[in-house]
C-alpha positions as CSV (number, residue, x, y, z in Angstrom):
1,M,0.0,0.0,0.0
2,E,1.1,3.6,-0.5
3,R,2.1,4.8,3.0
4,P,0.7,8.1,4.2
5,D,3.1,10.5,6.0
6,L,0.6,11.5,8.8
7,I,-1.7,9.0,10.5
8,Y,-4.0,9.9,13.3
9,F,-5.6,7.0,15.4
10,I,-8.9,7.5,17.2
11,G,-8.9,4.8,19.9
12,I,-5.1,4.3,19.7
13,G,-4.9,2.4,22.9
14,G,-6.9,-0.5,21.6
15,I,-4.9,-3.7,21.1
16,G,-5.4,-3.8,17.3
17,M,-5.1,0.0,16.8
18,S,-1.8,0.2,18.8
19,G,-0.3,-2.6,16.6
20,L,-1.0,-0.6,13.5
21,A,0.3,2.6,15.1
22,R,3.6,0.8,15.9
23,Y,3.8,-0.6,12.4
24,F,3.3,2.7,10.6
25,R,5.8,4.5,12.9
26,R,8.3,1.8,12.1
27,Q,7.6,2.5,8.4
28,G,8.6,6.2,8.9
29,A,5.2,7.8,9.2
30,L,4.4,10.5,11.8
31,V,1.8,8.9,14.1
32,A,-0.4,10.4,16.8
33,G,-3.8,9.6,18.3
34,Y,-6.5,9.8,21.0
35,D,-7.7,7.4,23.6
36,R,-10.3,7.8,26.4
37,T,-8.0,6.9,29.3
38,P,-4.2,6.4,29.8
39,G,-4.4,2.6,29.8
40,E,-1.3,0.4,29.9
41,V,-0.9,0.3,26.1
42,A,-1.5,4.0,25.5
43,V,1.1,4.8,28.1
44,Q,3.6,2.5,26.4
45,L,2.9,4.2,23.0
46,A,3.7,7.6,24.6
47,Q,6.9,6.2,26.0
48,E,7.8,5.0,22.5
49,G,7.5,8.6,21.2
50,I,4.0,8.5,19.8
51,D,1.9,11.6,20.7
52,V,-1.1,10.2,22.6
53,G,-3.9,12.6,23.9
54,Y,-6.9,12.0,26.1
55,S,-9.0,15.0,25.2
56,T,-11.7,15.1,22.5
57,D,-11.0,18.8,21.9
58,P,-9.6,19.1,18.4
59,A,-7.4,21.9,19.7
60,N,-5.3,19.3,21.4
61,I,-4.5,17.4,18.2
62,P,-0.7,17.9,17.5
63,E,0.0,21.0,15.4
64,E,1.7,19.1,12.6
65,F,-1.7,17.4,11.9
66,R,-3.9,20.4,12.3
67,K,-1.7,22.5,10.0
68,A,-1.3,19.8,7.3
69,D,-3.5,19.5,4.3
70,A,-6.3,17.2,5.5
71,A,-6.1,15.1,2.4
72,Q,-2.5,14.1,3.5
73,V,-3.7,12.8,6.9
74,L,-5.1,9.3,7.2
75,V,-7.5,9.0,10.1
76,V,-7.9,5.5,11.5
77,R,-10.9,4.8,13.8
78,T,-12.0,1.8,15.8
79,P,-15.7,0.8,16.0
80,A,-15.3,1.0,19.8
81,V,-15.3,4.8,19.5
82,P,-18.8,6.2,18.6
83,M,-19.2,8.2,15.4
84,D,-20.4,11.3,17.4
85,N,-16.9,11.7,18.9
86,P,-15.8,15.4,18.3
87,L,-12.5,14.2,16.8
88,I,-14.2,12.2,14.1
89,A,-16.5,15.2,13.4
90,Y,-13.4,17.5,13.1
91,W,-11.7,15.3,10.6
92,Q,-14.9,14.7,8.7
93,Q,-15.4,18.5,8.4
94,R,-11.9,18.9,7.2
95,G,-12.4,16.2,4.5
96,A,-9.6,13.9,5.7
97,P,-9.9,10.2,4.6
98,I,-11.2,8.2,7.5
99,K,-10.9,4.4,7.5
100,K,-11.8,1.7,10.0
101,R,-9.0,-0.2,11.6
102,S,-10.0,-3.4,9.7
103,E,-9.7,-1.5,6.3
104,V,-6.2,-0.3,7.1
105,L,-5.1,-3.8,8.3
106,G,-6.6,-5.1,5.0
107,L,-4.4,-2.8,3.1
108,V,-1.4,-3.9,5.0
109,T,-2.2,-7.6,4.2
110,M,-2.0,-6.7,0.5
111,D,1.7,-5.9,0.8
112,R,3.0,-9.5,1.4
113,R,1.8,-13.1,1.9
114,T,-0.6,-13.1,4.9
115,I,-1.7,-16.0,7.2
116,A,-4.9,-15.0,9.0
117,V,-6.1,-16.7,12.1
118,A,-9.9,-16.4,12.8
119,G,-12.2,-17.9,15.4
120,T,-14.5,-16.9,18.2
121,H,-11.8,-18.1,20.6
122,G,-8.3,-19.3,20.4
123,K,-7.2,-16.9,17.6
124,T,-5.0,-14.8,19.8
125,T,-3.1,-17.7,21.2
126,V,-2.8,-19.5,17.8
127,S,-1.6,-16.3,16.0
128,T,0.9,-15.5,18.7
129,M,2.2,-19.1,18.8
130,L,2.4,-19.2,15.0
131,A,4.4,-16.0,14.9
132,H,6.8,-17.3,17.6
133,L,7.2,-20.6,15.7
134,L,8.0,-18.8,12.5
135,T,10.4,-16.4,14.3
136,T,12.2,-19.4,16.0
137,A,12.5,-21.1,12.6
138,G,14.2,-18.0,11.1
139,I,11.2,-17.1,8.8
140,P,11.0,-13.3,9.3
141,C,7.4,-12.1,9.7
142,N,5.3,-9.1,10.8
143,A,2.6,-10.1,13.3
144,F,-0.5,-8.2,14.3
145,L,-1.8,-9.8,17.5
146,G,-4.8,-9.4,19.7
147,G,-2.9,-9.7,22.9
148,I,0.5,-9.1,24.5
149,S,3.0,-11.9,23.7
150,A,4.7,-13.1,26.9
151,N,7.8,-13.9,24.8
152,Y,8.2,-10.5,23.2
153,G,6.2,-8.2,25.5
154,T,4.3,-6.6,22.7
155,N,1.2,-7.1,20.5
156,V,3.1,-6.6,17.2
157,L,6.2,-8.2,15.8
158,L,7.9,-6.1,13.1
159,N,10.8,-7.3,10.9
160,S,12.2,-5.2,8.1
161,N,13.0,-8.4,6.2
162,A,9.5,-9.9,6.7
163,V,8.4,-12.3,4.0
164,L,4.9,-12.7,5.4
165,N,2.3,-11.3,7.8
166,V,0.6,-13.2,10.6
167,V,-2.7,-11.5,11.3
168,E,-5.4,-12.1,13.9
169,A,-8.7,-12.0,11.9
170,D,-11.4,-10.5,14.1
171,E,-15.1,-11.3,13.4
172,Y,-16.4,-8.4,15.4
173,D,-18.0,-5.8,13.1
174,R,-17.2,-8.3,10.2
175,S,-13.6,-6.9,10.3
176,F,-12.0,-10.0,8.9
177,L,-13.8,-9.5,5.6
178,A,-11.4,-6.6,4.8
179,L,-8.3,-8.9,4.8
180,H,-6.5,-10.5,1.9
181,P,-5.3,-13.9,3.3
182,E,-3.1,-16.3,1.4
183,E,-3.5,-19.0,4.1
184,A,-5.8,-19.2,7.1
185,I,-6.8,-21.0,10.3
186,I,-10.3,-21.1,11.7
187,T,-10.3,-22.2,15.3
188,A,-14.0,-21.9,16.4
189,M,-17.4,-20.5,15.4
190,D,-19.4,-20.5,18.6
191,P,-22.2,-17.9,18.4
192,D,-20.9,-14.5,19.7
193,H,-21.3,-10.8,18.8
194,L,-25.0,-11.3,18.2
195,D,-25.3,-7.5,18.9
196,I,-23.6,-7.2,15.5
197,Y,-24.9,-10.2,13.6
198,G,-28.4,-10.6,14.9
199,D,-28.3,-14.4,15.0
200,A,-25.8,-17.3,14.8
201,E,-26.7,-18.0,11.1
202,A,-25.5,-14.5,10.0
203,M,-22.2,-15.1,11.9
204,Y,-21.7,-18.5,10.2
205,R,-22.3,-16.8,6.8
206,A,-19.7,-14.2,7.6
207,Y,-17.2,-17.0,8.4
208,A,-18.0,-18.7,5.1
209,D,-17.4,-15.4,3.4
210,F,-14.0,-15.1,5.1
211,A,-13.1,-18.6,4.1
212,A,-13.9,-17.7,0.5
213,L,-11.2,-15.0,0.6
214,V,-8.5,-17.6,1.4
215,K,-6.4,-18.4,-1.7
216,G,-4.2,-21.2,-0.4
217,R,-4.1,-23.7,2.5
218,M,-6.7,-23.5,5.2
219,F,-6.8,-25.4,8.5
220,V,-10.3,-25.5,10.0
221,H,-11.2,-27.1,13.3
222,R,-13.0,-30.3,12.7
223,R,-16.0,-29.3,14.9
224,V,-16.9,-26.3,12.7
225,M,-16.1,-27.7,9.3
226,E,-19.7,-28.9,8.5
227,Q,-21.2,-25.6,9.7
228,L,-18.7,-23.7,7.5
229,R,-19.5,-25.8,4.4
230,R,-23.2,-25.5,4.9
231,H,-23.1,-21.7,4.8
232,A,-20.6,-21.4,1.9
233,H,-21.6,-20.2,-1.5
234,G,-19.3,-22.8,-3.1
235,P,-16.9,-25.7,-2.2
236,I,-14.6,-25.0,0.8
237,D,-11.1,-26.4,0.3
238,A,-9.9,-26.9,3.9
239,V,-8.0,-29.4,6.0
240,P,-9.6,-30.4,9.3
241,Y,-7.6,-30.4,12.5
242,A,-8.4,-31.3,16.1
243,I,-6.8,-32.3,19.4
244,D,-7.2,-36.0,18.5
245,D,-8.5,-38.4,15.9
246,A,-8.7,-35.9,13.0
247,E,-7.9,-36.9,9.5
248,G,-5.7,-33.9,9.3
249,P,-3.3,-32.5,11.9
250,H,-3.9,-33.8,15.5
251,A,-2.1,-34.8,18.7
252,E,-1.5,-38.2,20.1
253,H,-0.3,-39.6,23.5
254,I,-1.1,-36.4,25.4
255,T,0.3,-36.5,29.0
256,V,1.0,-34.0,31.8
257,Q,4.6,-34.0,33.0
258,D,5.5,-31.5,35.8
259,G,2.7,-29.2,34.9
260,N,3.5,-29.2,31.2
261,Y,1.6,-30.9,28.4
262,Q,3.6,-33.4,26.3
263,F,2.3,-34.9,23.0
264,D,3.1,-36.3,19.6
265,L,2.1,-34.1,16.6
266,V,0.8,-35.7,13.4
267,A,0.9,-33.1,10.7
268,Q,2.2,-32.5,7.2
269,G,2.8,-36.2,6.6
270,Q,5.1,-36.5,9.6
271,V,5.1,-37.3,13.3
272,L,6.9,-35.1,15.8
273,K,7.3,-37.2,18.9
274,G,7.5,-36.0,22.5
275,L,6.8,-32.3,22.0
276,T,6.5,-30.2,25.2
277,L,4.2,-27.1,25.2
278,G,5.5,-24.2,27.4
279,M,2.0,-22.9,27.9
280,P,-0.5,-24.7,30.2
281,G,-4.0,-25.8,29.3
282,R,-5.3,-28.8,27.4
283,H,-7.1,-26.5,24.9
284,N,-3.7,-25.0,24.2
285,V,-2.5,-28.4,22.9
286,E,-5.2,-28.1,20.3
287,N,-4.1,-24.5,19.5
288,A,-0.6,-25.8,19.2
289,V,-1.7,-28.4,16.6
290,A,-3.1,-25.6,14.4
291,A,-0.1,-23.3,14.8
292,A,2.5,-26.0,14.3
293,A,0.8,-27.4,11.3
294,M,0.7,-24.0,9.6
295,A,4.3,-23.3,10.6
296,L,5.4,-26.6,9.0
297,Y,3.4,-25.7,5.9
298,A,5.0,-22.3,5.8
299,G,8.5,-24.0,5.7
300,A,9.5,-24.2,9.4
301,D,11.9,-26.9,10.2
302,P,10.5,-29.6,12.6
303,A,13.4,-29.0,15.0
304,A,12.5,-25.3,15.2
305,V,8.8,-26.2,15.8
306,R,9.9,-28.4,18.7
307,K,12.0,-25.7,20.1
308,G,9.4,-23.0,19.6
309,L,6.6,-24.9,21.3
310,A,8.8,-25.6,24.3
311,S,9.8,-22.0,24.6
312,F,6.4,-20.4,24.0
313,R,5.3,-18.5,27.1
314,G,1.8,-17.7,26.0
315,V,-0.1,-14.5,25.9
316,H,-0.9,-12.0,28.6
317,R,-4.2,-12.9,30.3
318,R,-4.5,-16.3,28.4
319,F,-4.2,-19.0,31.1
320,E,-1.5,-16.9,32.7
321,V,-0.2,-18.2,36.1
322,R,0.3,-15.1,38.1
323,A,1.1,-16.6,41.5
324,R,2.1,-20.0,42.7
325,T,2.7,-20.5,46.5
326,P,3.0,-23.7,48.5
327,H,-0.7,-23.5,49.3
328,S,-2.3,-21.8,46.3
329,V,-2.2,-21.0,42.6
330,F,-3.7,-17.8,40.9
331,I,-4.4,-18.0,37.2
332,D,-5.6,-15.0,35.1
333,D,-7.6,-15.7,31.9
334,Y,-9.4,-13.6,29.3
335,A,-12.2,-16.2,28.9
336,H,-15.5,-14.3,28.4
337,H,-17.6,-16.8,26.3
338,P,-19.1,-20.0,27.8
339,T,-17.0,-22.3,25.7
340,E,-13.8,-20.5,26.8
341,L,-14.8,-20.6,30.4
342,E,-15.5,-24.4,30.2
343,A,-12.1,-25.0,28.4
344,C,-10.3,-23.0,31.1
345,I,-12.0,-24.6,34.1
346,R,-11.6,-28.2,32.7
347,S,-7.9,-27.6,32.0
348,V,-7.4,-26.4,35.6
349,R,-9.2,-29.5,36.9
350,E,-6.8,-31.6,34.8
351,L,-3.7,-29.8,36.0
352,Y,-4.8,-29.6,39.6
353,P,-6.9,-32.7,40.3
354,G,-8.9,-32.8,43.5
355,R,-8.3,-29.2,44.5
356,K,-10.9,-26.5,45.2
357,I,-11.4,-24.0,42.3
358,T,-12.7,-20.6,43.0
359,G,-13.5,-18.4,40.0
360,I,-14.0,-14.6,39.9
361,F,-16.0,-13.8,36.8
362,Q,-16.7,-10.4,35.3
363,P,-19.3,-10.8,32.5
364,H,-18.6,-8.7,29.4
365,L,-21.5,-6.9,27.7
366,F,-25.1,-6.9,28.6
367,S,-26.1,-8.4,25.2
368,R,-23.6,-11.3,25.4
369,T,-24.8,-12.1,29.0
370,R,-28.4,-12.1,27.8
371,D,-27.8,-14.1,24.6
372,L,-25.6,-16.8,26.1
373,A,-27.0,-16.9,29.7
374,D,-27.7,-20.7,29.5
375,G,-24.1,-21.4,28.5
376,F,-22.7,-19.1,31.2
377,A,-24.8,-20.9,33.8
378,R,-23.6,-24.3,32.7
379,S,-19.9,-23.4,32.5
380,L,-19.8,-21.4,35.7
381,A,-21.4,-24.3,37.6
382,L,-18.2,-26.3,36.9
383,L,-16.5,-24.1,39.6
384,D,-16.4,-25.2,43.2
385,E,-17.0,-21.6,44.2
386,L,-18.2,-18.6,42.1
387,I,-17.6,-14.9,42.9
388,L,-19.6,-12.9,40.3
389,L,-18.7,-9.3,39.6
390,E,-21.1,-6.8,37.9
391,I,-21.4,-6.8,34.1
392,Y,-18.7,-4.8,32.3
393,P,-20.7,-2.6,29.8
394,A,-17.9,-1.7,27.4
395,R,-19.6,0.0,24.5
396,E,-23.2,-0.8,25.6
397,E,-26.0,0.8,27.6
398,P,-27.7,-1.3,30.3
399,I,-30.5,-3.7,29.3
400,P,-33.4,-3.8,31.7
401,G,-33.4,-7.0,33.8
402,I,-30.0,-8.2,32.6
403,N,-27.5,-7.9,35.4
404,S,-25.2,-10.2,37.4
405,A,-27.9,-11.0,40.1
406,W,-30.1,-12.3,37.2
407,L,-27.2,-14.4,35.9
408,L,-26.3,-15.7,39.3
409,E,-29.7,-17.1,39.9
410,Q,-29.3,-19.4,36.9
411,V,-26.0,-20.9,38.0
412,G,-26.7,-24.3,39.5
413,T,-24.3,-24.3,42.4
414,T,-24.8,-23.3,46.0
415,N,-21.4,-21.8,46.7
416,K,-21.8,-18.5,44.9
417,A,-21.8,-14.8,45.7
418,L,-22.2,-11.4,44.1
419,C,-19.4,-9.0,44.7
420,T,-18.4,-5.5,43.7
421,K,-14.9,-4.7,42.6
422,E,-14.4,-2.7,45.7
423,Q,-15.5,-5.6,47.9
424,L,-13.4,-8.2,46.2
425,L,-10.0,-7.9,47.9
426,P,-11.4,-7.8,51.5
427,L,-13.6,-10.8,50.5
428,L,-10.5,-12.8,49.3
429,E,-8.4,-11.7,52.4
430,G,-10.9,-13.5,54.6
431,R,-10.9,-16.7,52.5
432,D,-8.6,-19.7,52.5
433,V,-8.3,-19.9,48.7
434,D,-6.8,-23.0,46.9
435,I,-6.9,-22.5,43.2
436,L,-8.1,-19.0,42.2
437,L,-9.1,-17.9,38.7
438,A,-9.7,-14.4,37.4
439,L,-12.0,-14.6,34.4
440,G,-13.3,-12.0,31.9
441,A,-12.5,-9.5,29.2
442,G,-13.5,-6.2,31.0
443,D,-11.4,-4.3,33.5
444,I,-10.9,-7.2,35.9
445,D,-7.3,-7.2,34.8
446,K,-6.8,-4.0,36.8
447,L,-7.5,-6.0,40.0
448,V,-5.1,-8.8,39.1
449,P,-1.8,-7.2,40.4
450,A,-3.4,-6.6,43.8
451,I,-4.8,-10.1,44.0
452,E,-1.4,-11.5,43.0
453,A,0.3,-9.5,45.7
454,M,-2.2,-10.7,48.3
455,M,-1.8,-14.4,47.2
456,N,1.9,-14.2,47.5
457,R,1.7,-12.4,50.9
458,K,-0.6,-15.1,52.3
459,G,1.6,-17.8,50.9
């Protein structure tokens, strides 16, 4: 794509927006932007030399941008920022080109071969793992990730010699339809974002439209293959994968050794025996099958795949062990969909058999809580003890009757309680906690450092 010299991001602190900001700054553009609050990512961008403002007053836009010909300024916006934001109105009035984040990422994917990873869950871990495997194998890549890689401490890998892109393909707002993937992985298609799609069928059709964009090899989780084919306009050329017994890539002889998963990988016509995964969680063995199969297809040496899987440290807030004492373990996880919650809790049961699991869950979005309440009730009942926080609204207004008290009634377990964020630490101080999980995609992460400190103090 032709690179603009001035790029202004509205919502620059978002995980996808910040990755693009870093990319274009590396390319030599002058980058600035706005975000609502000085969150962790926005503060990092400012430390890296990007001008980040927190006021919606256009007078606070950097002078170079205000004085420039508006046609020379590319404005990138995220759907998370409402269209009535004064900064959007300012640039509209001046006639600057305004593009969604997904459109700009789509333009970036036209520059070089792109592997896109889609799925209602698993895509951040798989894309981050794939980027790490390729990097370990000496295949230079740019990677645009939906989380902070524990190995690299960032959400974007940039290499001036990159021969391909690894891109997380987000189904929210149908963003992934703006991409130009050569290869792809689809991890899951559980109904989600029904505030955007209206119903599950519409979401399935969008995934089928995404699959139609893929020119080359596509690995699709066996569980969703039939659904994908049923909604496609034509034949889908894809290879199924699963954790076991798939005709395509799969794992065999899965065991837990010293808290780590070991397994044999069957993929690309070969068997890699005795692999160790550096990231915990049985569901992450399945993610490793997809990432390793694609890495091998892209030319990674089997020895590098072995080394990369063992050295993979995961993604911030994806089954992240934050504290481990002689008496307790504290795990932080982004799970915010019933299927993700179930996978996380079952993995914890497998790693820590016979121990008491307490989960702190912060529901994300009123609409998701309403639409998937039955699934939330089932998955949360797998906990021994549930502490339920109020719903994190994100971009939504409240829905009458939909709140955490309503959800709690539906969870079929007796050991459960409602709690505010302010009450949480005092509540935990008075408990003898064994295995503690922090679950959710809202602002529960802001409580995690204090919980971690408390767990370590109590020992």
